[in-house]
TORGU-775487 format. One record per residue (C-alpha): x, y, z. Coordinates in steps of 0.5 Angstrom, whole numbers, plus 500, padded with zeros to 3 digits. Example, Ala and Ser with C-alpha at 12.3 -4.5 7.8 and 13.67 -1.06 7.14 Angstrom:
  xx  yy  zz
 525 491 516
 527 498 514
This chain:
  xx  yy  zz
 826 922 196
 823 921 190
 824 915 185
 828 912 190
 834 917 189
 835 922 194
 833 929 193
 838 935 191
 835 939 197
 836 934 202
 844 935 201
 846 941 205
 852 945 203
 857 945 208
 862 951 210
 868 949 214
 870 954 219
 877 952 222
 879 955 228
 884 953 234
 882 952 241
 888 951 245
 884 948 251
 882 942 247
 885 936 249
 887 930 245
 883 925 249
 877 929 247
 879 928 240
 879 921 241
 872 921 244
 869 923 237
 865 918 234
 869 914 228
 867 912 221
 864 905 224
 861 908 230
 857 914 226
 853 909 222
 850 911 215
 853 913 209
 858 918 208
 859 923 203
 865 924 199
 867 931 202
 866 928 209
 870 922 207
 876 927 204
 876 931 210
 876 925 215
 882 922 211
 886 928 211
 885 929 219
 887 922 219
 893 923 215
 895 929 219
 894 926 226
 899 920 224
 904 925 221
 904 929 227
 904 923 232
 910 921 228
 914 928 229
 912 929 236
 910 924 241
 912 928 248
 908 932 252
 913 937 252
 913 938 245
 906 939 245
 907 945 250
 912 948 247
 908 948 240
 902 951 244
 898 945 242
 891 945 241
 885 942 237
 882 946 232
 874 945 231
 871 945 224
 864 948 225
 859 947 220
 855 953 218
 848 951 214
 847 955 208
 840 958 207
 837 956 201
 830 956 198
 826 950 197
 822 949 191
 815 952 191
 812 945 188
 816 941 193
 815 939 200
 820 942 204
 825 936 206
 829 935 212
 836 937 212
 841 932 215
 846 936 220
 853 934 220
 856 933 227
 862 938 229
 868 935 227
 874 937 231
 881 937 228
 887 936 231
 892 942 229
 899 945 231
 904 950 228
 910 947 225
 916 949 229
 923 946 228
 924 939 232
 928 940 238
 930 935 243
 929 936 250
 932 932 256
 929 936 261
 924 941 263
 924 947 259
 928 953 261
 923 958 260
 916 957 257
 914 962 252
 908 966 254
 901 967 250
 904 974 248
 910 971 245
 906 966 241
 901 971 238
 907 975 236
 910 969 233
 910 969 225
 907 964 221
 911 958 218
 910 955 212
 906 949 215
 901 954 217
 901 957 210
 900 950 207
 895 948 212
 891 954 210
 892 953 203
 890 945 204
 883 947 208
 881 952 202
 882 947 197
 878 942 201
 873 947 202
 873 948 194
 873 941 192
 867 940 197
 863 945 194
 864 943 187
 862 936 189
 856 938 192
 854 942 186
 855 936 181
 851 932 186
 845 937 185
 846 937 178
 846 930 177
 840 929 182
 836 934 178
 837 931 172
 835 924 175
 829 928 177
 827 931 171
 828 925 167
 824 921 172
 818 926 171
 818 926 164
 818 919 163
 812 919 168
 809 924 164
 810 920 158
 808 913 161
 801 917 163
 800 920 156
 801 913 153
 796 910 158
 791 915 157
 792 914 150
 791 906 151
 785 907 155
 782 912 150
 783 907 144
 780 902 149
 774 906 150
 773 908 143
 773 901 141
 768 899 146
 763 904 144
 764 902 137
 763 895 139
 757 897 143
 754 901 137
 755 895 132
 751 891 137
 746 895 139
 745 897 131
 745 889 130
 740 888 135
 735 894 133
 735 890 126
 734 884 129
 728 887 133
 725 890 127
 725 884 123
 722 880 128
 717 885 129
 715 885 121
 715 878 121
 710 878 127
 706 883 124
 706 879 118
 704 873 122
 699 877 126
 695 879 120
 695 873 116
 692 870 122
 687 875 122
 685 874 115
 685 867 116
 680 868 122
 676 873 118
 675 868 112
 674 862 117
 668 866 121
 665 869 114
 665 862 112
 662 859 118
 657 865 118
 655 863 111
 654 856 112
 650 857 118
 646 862 114
 645 857 108
 643 852 113
 638 856 116
 635 858 109
 635 851 107
 631 849 113
 626 854 112
 625 853 105
 624 845 106
 619 847 112
 615 852 107
 616 847 102
 613 841 106
 607 846 108
 606 848 101
 606 841 099
 600 839 104
 596 845 102
 597 844 095
 595 837 096
 588 839 100
 587 844 094
 588 839 089
 584 834 092
 578 839 092
 579 842 086
 580 835 082
 573 834 082
 571 841 080
 576 841 075
 574 834 072
 567 837 071
 569 843 068
 574 839 064
 568 835 061
 564 842 060
 570 846 057
 573 840 053
 570 842 046
 571 849 047
 578 848 049
 580 843 043
 578 849 038
 581 854 042
 588 850 043
 588 849 035
 587 857 035
 593 858 040
 597 853 037
 597 857 031
 598 864 034
 604 860 038
 607 858 032
 607 865 029
 610 868 036
 615 863 036
 617 864 029
 617 872 030
 622 871 036
 626 866 033
 627 872 027
 628 877 032
 633 873 036
 637 871 030
 637 879 028
 640 881 035
 645 875 035
 647 877 028
 648 884 030
 652 882 037
 656 878 032
 657 884 028
 659 889 033
 663 884 037
 667 883 030
 667 890 029
 670 891 036
 675 886 036
 677 888 029
 678 895 032
 683 892 038
 686 888 033
 688 894 029
 690 898 035
 695 892 036
 697 891 029
 699 899 029
 703 899 035
 707 892 033
 708 896 027
 711 902 031
 715 897 035
 718 894 029
 720 900 025
 723 902 032
 727 896 032
 729 897 024
 731 904 024
 733 905 031
 735 899 035
 739 895 030
 743 901 027
 745 903 034
 747 895 036
 751 895 029
 755 901 031
 753 906 026
 751 911 032
 757 916 035
 758 916 042
 756 910 044
 760 910 051
 756 916 053
 749 914 051
 750 907 055
 752 912 061
 746 916 060
 742 909 060
 745 907 066
 743 914 070
 736 913 067
 735 906 070
 738 908 077
 734 914 077
 728 909 076
 730 904 081
 731 910 087
 725 914 086
 720 914 092
 712 916 092
 714 923 094
 713 930 090
 720 932 091
 723 925 089
 719 924 083
 720 932 080
 728 930 081
 728 924 077
 723 927 072
 728 933 071
 734 929 071
 731 924 066
 729 930 062
 736 933 062
 739 927 059
 734 926 054
 735 934 052
 743 933 051
 741 929 045
 736 934 041
 738 940 037
 734 944 042
 730 942 048
 723 941 047
 717 945 050
 709 944 050
 709 948 044
 714 945 040
 714 938 043
 718 932 039
 714 928 035
 716 921 033
 713 922 026
 718 927 025
 724 922 026
 728 925 032
 735 923 032
 737 916 033
 741 917 040
 735 920 043
 730 915 040
 734 909 043
 734 913 050
 727 913 049
 726 905 047
 731 904 053
 727 908 058
 721 904 056
 724 898 057
 727 899 064
 720 901 066
 717 895 063
 722 891 067
 721 894 073
 714 893 072
 715 885 071
 719 885 078
 718 890 083
 711 892 081
 708 885 080
 710 884 088
 708 891 090
 702 895 086
 704 902 090
 711 902 086
 707 903 080
 704 910 082
 711 914 082
 713 911 075
 707 913 072
 707 920 074
 714 920 071
 712 918 065
 706 924 065
 711 929 067
 716 927 061
 710 928 056
 708 934 059
 715 937 058
 715 936 051
 717 929 050
 711 927 046
 715 921 042
 716 918 049
 708 916 049
 708 913 042
 715 909 044
 712 907 051
 705 904 049
 708 900 043
 713 897 047
 707 896 052
 703 892 047
 709 888 045
 710 885 052
 703 885 054
 697 885 049
 692 885 054
 694 893 055
 689 894 048
 686 889 051
 687 884 045
 689 876 045
 692 874 038
 690 868 035
 695 863 032
 696 864 025
 697 858 020
 704 855 020
 706 860 025
 711 857 030
 709 856 037
 715 860 039
 713 866 035
 706 865 037
 707 865 044
 712 871 043
 706 875 040
 702 874 046
 707 876 051
 709 869 054
 716 867 055
 718 860 053
 716 855 058
 713 860 062
 707 857 067
 700 860 066
 700 863 073
 707 866 072
 705 869 066
 698 872 069
 702 875 075
 707 878 070
 702 881 065
 698 884 071
 705 888 073
 705 891 066
 698 893 066
 699 896 073
 704 900 070
 699 902 064
 693 904 069
 698 908 073
 700 912 067
 692 913 065
 690 915 072
 695 920 073
 691 927 074
 694 932 070
 692 938 074
 697 935 080
 703 935 075
 702 942 072
 704 945 078
 711 942 078
 712 944 071
 716 951 069
 712 952 063
 705 949 063
 701 946 057
 695 949 055
 689 945 054
 690 945 046
 697 943 047
 695 937 051
 692 932 045
 699 933 042
 703 931 048
 699 925 051
 696 920 046
 689 917 047
 691 910 049
 694 914 055
 689 918 057
 683 917 062
 678 915 057
 682 909 055
 681 906 062
 673 906 061
 674 903 054
 679 898 056
 674 895 061
 668 895 056
 672 891 051
 674 886 056
 667 885 059
 664 885 052
 668 880 048
 671 873 049
 677 875 053
 672 875 059
 673 868 060
 680 868 059
 685 865 065
 688 872 066
 681 876 066
 679 875 074
 686 878 076
 687 883 071
 680 886 072
 681 886 080
 688 890 078
 683 895 074
 678 896 080
 684 898 085
 689 902 080
 684 905 075
 677 905 079
 678 911 083
 680 916 077
 674 913 073
 669 914 078
 672 921 079
 671 923 072
 665 919 070
 661 919 076
 659 913 081
 653 911 078
 656 909 072
 661 905 075
 656 902 080
 652 899 074
 659 896 071
 661 893 078
 654 890 079
 654 886 072
 661 884 073
 659 881 080
 652 878 078
 654 876 071
 661 875 071
 662 871 078
 655 869 079
 654 867 072
 660 864 071
 663 868 065
 669 870 069
 673 863 070
 680 866 072
 686 861 073
 684 859 080
 678 860 085
 683 864 089
 683 869 083
 675 869 083
 675 871 090
 680 876 090
 676 880 084
 669 879 089
 673 882 095
 675 888 090
 668 889 088
 665 888 095
 671 893 097
 669 898 092
 661 897 094
 663 899 102
């Protein structure tokens, strides 16, 4: 039995075999167990047979009660035998025990006309007479009734098996469905638990990485502080030792000098009297010669000072002229390109703005790898070529004096502005971020966009005159806001913020200047020839410009300006290695020694704070090592 329902296999098919046994007495039938004595449930078929037997028995008892009538009819008891059909059990189920029905004895008798007997029968029929006797209507009715009861029992058994089979099938289907739903729920719970574990693990990894970075940063800060403290203590100890030795040596020299002085005093006094006369005459002659020498030295110093002033004025005039030239280029760009675009006289503004966003996004996503730099450079080149009649080449570059299309020039101006804005924020905090941007600029120039160099350098000079280097003087009646704008300083911007921002822009400029052309040519489909390079790259963007910048910075009055120390340290870090490679170590070594001796120790390089002077000193020491 499964699911609290009896199995269909446990129901036996019962076939009834009715026969008549003449030697069965009525007392034996009375000894059979009744419904209340057998115990347990009874099937519908059994109940029907039992009811039929009971009704037949009661009718028979009503009709014949005497022993003589029973003998006359050849009475006896029919026995219904149970025969169990052979059925095959399902292979997917265990065989079930089958219930056996007890043999049921049914009391039957032939139907004969009722006669009344007052005494014994005159003659008893023999067995042969009874066998030859024809069947009566009662016998036919009894046979038909038995067959009907049997068929009804078979139909009820079949219906019950069908109902049990349907119950079993439905129960199994429901179990499979419940198992499937349970498995689905368990799978969903497991998936959610795994996702939660992944999220928790990812968050823990991020927290661990952040904690490690903070710990590493603190560790390096502590190491730097410890190194500086140790160096300071060592310098103090060395200074104390040197001072003690100097005092000791001075005391010894003073004692020796006192003794010598006492010995020589008498000798000197005697010699003085002897030579006094000759000395007076010689002194007069010496005084005349000294006066002549002083006059000659004063004249030479005056001539040298005049020459230095003339040279400084000439150099200042050169840098001033360069600054004015680039400012004029930027003004022309504003009048001929930027203003017409803003006023709406250029077609396709929506597409141009979309191209501007794509270029800005490419500059923000570039990393310092060859594949990333080449990809971003080619993407920007493709955008710029869209607004030209034909793509430029090293042999046929775009020149600003040839008046390229306004949309193309506006994109060049926007690209320059995006580079400078990234220099003011990201590069000012991280110097290494400037190198991929510098390689992108040089890559565009070598691919034929020579006008980009003019536009970019003009905007660099406008935003940071220290690129020349030049610091404009305030003109008479010039408003304060206009003057500060000409120096690249924002309104209400502090000196320290101004120096940091100028340093970021100058880092971008030096990263362009120090970029090696040989490493860039390999990534270009059509490499330029040496004769084409002067047209593609303007002089302020070549390596010699870095050497010129350092010379102008050290020889002019700009060396005493507050940003000088910070900007010189940037030059050493960014442009120094390439300048050494081109001009040699000995030439740069002389400049470094003069910068350290006359600039830092001599006090000419003041800087905005002592920390900037120390950074410059560390940069020079690092270069020496």
